[in-house]
N, C-alpha and C positions, 0 to 999 in steps of 0.2 A: 237051522235047527231041524227042519223036517228031513234033511238029507243025512241025518245021523250025526250032526255036529255036536260039539261039546257045549253043555249048558252054560258053563262059566264064560265061554267066549261069546255066546249069544247074549247073556246077561250084560256083559261089558259093552257090547256093541249097541244093545238096546238102550242102556242108560246113557251112553254117549250120544245117541241119536236124540233122546229126550232133552238132554242138556244143550246140544247144538241147536235144536229147534226152539229151545226156551219155552216149552209148552205152558209153563206157569205164568208167562206174561199174557198169553192170549186166552186164558181160561180164568174165570172167577170162581172162587171157592164156593160161592152160593149155588152155582150150577150143580154141585155135587150133593146138595141137601136132598135127602130122601131118594138118592140115586142108587143104582145097582149096576155094577160091571160084571158081566157074565163071562165065564171061562169054562172050557171043556177039558182042561188038564186033569189027569187022574190024581196027581200029587200036587198039593198046594205050593211046595217049594219050586215047582216048575211053572208057575203061573206068572205071565208077563203083566197081568193086571195088578198083582201084588207089587211088582216092581214100580208101576205107575204110582200106586198109593205111597210106597216108601219114598219115592222121588219127591212127590208133592209134599209129603210131610216134612221132608228136609228143607225144601225150598220155601215153603210157607210157614214153617214152624207151627204146624198144626197136628192134629191127631185124626187122620182119616183111618177108620178101622176097617180091617179086612176080615170077612167072615167066609170061611170056606164051607161049602155045602157038600156033603158026601152022599 
């Protein structure tokens, strides 16, 4: 991504990596209570932390909310 790559390719590779590592197995949802994931992206649609939340929402059938600070 930092070498001027395509966001869609990055997103696909990142989600594939999360799935391959099965991060949802090694992480308990309670760990995320009152948590905050920080990001420095200027645009929320280019935020990899958003991808983590969406991935976990799907795997855990939950509703982790993402709040972008501007």
